N, C-alpha and C positions, 0 to 999 in steps of 0.2 A: 460383365454378363449378369443379367437379372436372375435372381434365385427362382427356381421352378415353384410356382405357387401350389402345385399339386404334389410336391415332393413326398408329403406324408402318405399319399395314396398310391404312388408308384410301386408296383408295375400295373396297377389296375386303372382302366380308363372308363369304368362304369360300375355302378352299384345297382343290383336288382333286388327289389323287395318281392319275395315269393310268399304268397298267402294261399289260404284255402278257397276263398271265393264264396259268393252267396248271391241269391236272387235279388233283383231290384224292382220287382213287380209281381203281381199275382200270377200272371201267365208264365213266369219263369220258374216258379217253385218246383213243379213236378219235373220239368226237364233238368233242373239243377240237381234234384235228388236222384234222378236217373244217372247222371254223371257220377255222383258220389258213390252210388251202389252198383255201378256197372260190373257185370260178371258174377253177381251174387244171386241172380234169378228171382229178385223180389218183384211181385206183381205190381202193376201201375196203381191198382186200387189201394194197395197197402201204402205206397208212396204218398198218395193223396191224403190218406189218413195221417201219416207221419207229418205231412206238410201243414197240418192245421195250425200249429203254433206259429208258423210264418204268417198265415193269413190274419192272425190276431194283430199283426203289425203291418198290415197292408201288403203282405207278400214281400216285404223288404227286410233283408238281413242287414244288421248294422255294420257288418265287417268291411264292406267295400268303402263306406264313408269313413270308417276308422282308418283304413289303409291310405285313402287320399289325404286325410288330415296328418297322418304320420309322415307321409312322404313330403308334404309341404314343410313340416317342421324339420325333418332331416335336411332338406335342401337349404333351409335358412341357417341351420346350425353349421353345416359344412361351409357355407359361404362366409359365415362369421369367423370361421377359423382358417380362412384362406384356401379352402379346398374347392376347386371348381370342377365338380364331378357330376355327370348326369345321373339321375336316379330313375330307373325304370320300374315297372310294376307288372307282374304276371301272376295268374292264379292257376291252381290245379284243376278247379272244377267249374269255373264260370269266367265270363269275360271280365277283364282282358285275359284270354287264355295264354298260358306260358309259351307255347310254341309260336304264337303270333308275335309275342313280345320279343322272343329270341330272334325271330326273322327280322323284325324291325331294328333291333340292335345291330345285327350284322350289316344291314343296309345303311345304317348310320355311321358305320366305320368302327364300331366297337370291336375290340379283339381280345381283351382280357377282362372278365367280369367277376366280381365277388358277389355272392348271393347271401342276403339276410333273410332268414325264414322266420315267420311270425309264430314260431313254436320254440319254447325255451328248453325243452327237456328231451331226453333220449328215450326213444321207443320206436317200434316199427312205424306207427301212424304219425309220430311226431318228428321223425328224422329220416329213416330209411325210405319211407314211401315218398317223401319229397325228393330224395336222391334218385329214386326210380323214375319219378315223373320228370325230373330234369333230363335223365338219359333218354327217355321216350320223346320228350319235346325237342331235344337237340336233333334227334334222328328225323322226327316229323318235319322240323323246320329246315332240314338240310344244311345245318351250319356246323357240323362236326369238324370240318376242316378249316373253319373260320374263327369260331369262338373257343377260347380256353376258359373253362368255368371252375371256380373254386367256391366253397361254401364256408361261411362264418360258423365257428364251432358252437356247440350248445352253450348257452349263457345263463343257465338257471341260477347260478350263485354269484353272478356279477353284481356289484353294488348298484348299478343302474337299474337292475331288475328288482333286487331285494329291497332297496331303499324306498322306492315309491310304495311298495306294499306295506312296509313298516309304518310309513307316514299315514297311509290310508287306514291301516288297522287302528292306530291311535285316534285318528279322526272319527272312525266309526264308534269307538268306545265313548268318545265325547258326545255322540249323538244320543246315547242312552241317558235316561233319567239317572240322576245321582243315586237314587235309592236302590238301583239294581246294578249300577256300573261296576262296582267292586266285585260282584259275584257273577258277572256275565262270563259265559263260556266262550272260548276262542275256538272257532271251527274253520278249518281250511278245506277248500273244495277244489277238486280238479275233475277233469273228464275221466269217467270210468273207461277202462279198456279190458279186453279179454285177458283172463289170467295167463294165457299163453304168451301175450305180449309182455306182461309184467315180469314173468319168470325168465325171459330172455333179454332183459334190459335193466337199466338202473332207474327206471321210471319212478318206482315207489321210493327208493332211498333218496333220490334227488329231491322229490317233493318234501320228504320228511326233513331233509337238510334245510330247505328254504323255510319250512314251517318253524323249525327251531330258531333259525336266525331272526325271523320276524317276531316270534314269541319272546325272544330275549330282549328285543327292542321295546316291546310292550311292557315287559317286566321292569326294565330300566326306567321307562317313562313314569311308571306309577310306584316306583320304589319297592317292588315286590322281589322276594328272593327268587321266585320263578313264576312263570305263567303257564299253567297247564293248557294243553291243546289236543285236538283230535283231527286227523285227516279223514275226510269222507269224499264221496263221489257223486257225480251227476251224469245225466245224459246216457244212461245205459241203453244199448240197442242190441240187435241180434236175437237169435232164438232163445227161449227160456232155458233150454237144455245146455246152453253154452255158459260156463261160469265166467263172470266178470268181477272186477274189483268191487267190493262192498265195504261199508254200508252206504246206501243212498242217502243224500242229504235230508230228504223228507222223512224217511224212516228214522234217521238219527234224531231229528228234532222231536218226533213223537216219543221215541224211547227216552230221551233225556228229560223231556217235560214230565213224563210219567214217573221218573226217578227224582223229580224235584228241582230241575233246572229253572232258574229265574229269568234268564235273559241270554242272548247269544249275539256274538259278533262273527259274521261270516266273511271270510277272506278268500276270494276266488283265485288262488295262486297258480292255477293251471292255465290262465288265460292272460294274454298280453293286453287285451282290450275287451270292451263289452260285446262279446260275441252273442249269438242267439242263445247259447247255453247259459249265459249270464242273465240276459234280460228276460228269458222265459223260465228256465229251470230254477233260477234263484229269485229274481225280482218278481216273478209271477207265481210259479208253483210253490216254492219254499216259503215265500212271503205269505201266501194264502194259508198254508198249513200253520205257520207260526201265529197268524192272526186268529185262526180258529182255536188254537191251543191257548190263546191268551199269553203267548210268549213274546216279550219285546225282542225285536231282532233288528240289527243294523248291518248293512252290507258295505264292506270296504270297496273303494274304487279300484279298478284295474289301472296298470301304468298308462295305457293310452298314449297321450302325447306329453306326459310329465317330462320336465326338462332332463331329469336324470336318465330316463329311458331313451330319450332322443340322443343324449350324449353317449349312451352305451353303444349305439350304432357306430358313431364316429370312432369311439375308442377301439372297438373290435375291428373296424376297418383298418385303422392305422396300425394296430397290433399285427394283424395278419400281413399287411403290406410290408411291415418291417421284417417279419419272419421270411417272407419271400425274397427280400433283398439281402438276406443272410445276416441281419443284425441281431444282436442280443436284446431281448425284450423281457420286461417283467409282466407276466400274464396275470390279469385280474381274476380273482376267485376268492370267495369268502369261506368256503367249506372245505373239508378234507377230501371231498369227492372231486373237486375241480382244481385247476381249470381243465376242461376237456381238451382232447387232442384236436388239432386242426383238420386232420384227415381221419375219417372213421376207420377203425380196425377191421380186418377181415372177419366176416361172420357176425358183426355186431347187429343187434336188433333185427334178426332174420325175418324174412317174409314168411308168414305161417302157411301160405297157400302155394306159392310158386318159388321153388328153390332155384337159385342162380339167376334170378331176373336182373338184367343190367341196371346198375346204379352208378351215378357219377360221385365224385368227391369222396371216394373211399378206396381201400386197398383190395377190394374184391369186386 
């Protein structure tokens, strides 16, 4: 009898890449933003103003192209390791919509799916909201009695996520002139969230853990006893009266330059690929601020389709599959905060607006 080539993936018969989604043309920008902000009562005029940074890039978000590229690499990596598993793609806020993808999977005969979310950290917007959207999409697609859905755990401290950032941080230091490289400040950036999200999740501690891991790699590379760093934020939204995580990256650059900073290396550890927040908030806004300040700045690359990050998907797929088969596994995690549980605990990362909203892949 031939060995099952998909033994490492059993009991799963499909992998689903679940992402945020983004517009792919100017006419899609405002409808996309309406999807993102649905239920918050934001006027269409305000959404048009918010969408201006999309129009700087032809109304196209880079996230969909990044997803397509990642899926292609995941498929190649799985095939190279003898795993013949279909990889599907669904988005929360734009085509291909999650419900449509789930309906197609059911029609294709898929019965047990493992979901990989393009968000590495724990928070309401980074985990539970995806789980809520999964529950809503399963209901909308009418596949609750057909598809069994599991979600890959938060993977912020997996070597396949941390490693590419460490390599990219060192490469960014090397981009700076030798005259300032030694004194360049290491700045980690992630998406700001309301304080209410941060206070009910491990969002900030997880980012701090990743930052320290990357900073340690930088220190090792340059023979330093330690590498100081700071965690800052970007992409704040919401009403001015609502407190969000601070400081903003641009404010931080201004403050540090006034205090004598000579150069900066910016590492966007909150993002798995070059999202709009990276190419606009960092490569456009922050870069313009640094240029006006006369502050040399280099931005580290996101994991994107780095081999280590692609391999992370396979590693977490086979890890979870082994757990489901009842096997003992060594779960990957580089920090004292991880590895995270496969199934979210009851009440974790609670919805700040709607208590008790249905969510898959958790104990509540």
